[in-house]
C-alpha positions as CSV (number, residue, x, y, z in Angstrom):
1,M,15.4,-15.3,-3.9
2,S,14.6,-15.9,-7.5
3,Q,10.9,-15.2,-6.7
4,N,12.5,-11.6,-5.7
5,S,14.1,-11.0,-8.8
6,N,11.4,-12.2,-10.9
7,L,9.2,-9.7,-9.2
8,A,12.0,-7.1,-9.8
9,E,12.0,-8.5,-13.5
10,W,8.4,-8.1,-14.1
11,L,8.3,-4.8,-12.6
12,A,11.2,-3.6,-15.1
13,D,9.0,-4.7,-17.8
14,H,5.5,-2.9,-16.7
15,P,6.6,0.2,-14.9
16,R,3.2,1.7,-15.0
17,M,2.2,-1.1,-12.6
18,M,4.8,0.0,-10.3
19,G,3.3,3.3,-9.6
20,V,-0.3,1.4,-9.2
21,L,1.4,-1.0,-6.6
22,W,2.6,2.6,-5.2
23,V,-0.8,4.1,-5.1
24,L,-2.4,1.2,-3.5
25,V,0.2,0.7,-0.3
26,L,-0.7,4.7,-0.2
27,I,-4.2,4.0,-0.1
28,W,-4.1,1.3,2.6
29,A,-1.7,2.8,5.0
30,E,-4.1,5.8,5.0
31,T,-7.5,3.6,5.4
32,G,-6.0,1.8,8.1
33,A,-4.6,4.9,9.8
34,A,-8.5,6.3,9.6
35,V,-9.6,3.2,11.1
36,A,-7.2,3.0,13.8
37,A,-8.3,6.7,14.7
38,E,-11.8,5.8,14.8
39,S,-11.7,2.9,17.1
40,T,-10.2,4.5,19.7
41,G,-13.7,5.4,21.6
42,T,-13.0,8.8,22.2
43,S,-16.3,10.7,21.2
44,G,-17.0,14.4,21.4
45,P,-15.1,17.1,22.0
């Protein structure tokens, strides 16, 4: 549990990194959804 509190303290000291991490999570989620959509094997109308 101390590791989580260390991370929380570090993020409190570096608030911009919280935004950077949030953007990275959003990009990761969007690319994962795009890869999953392409791998379904359907092509054409």
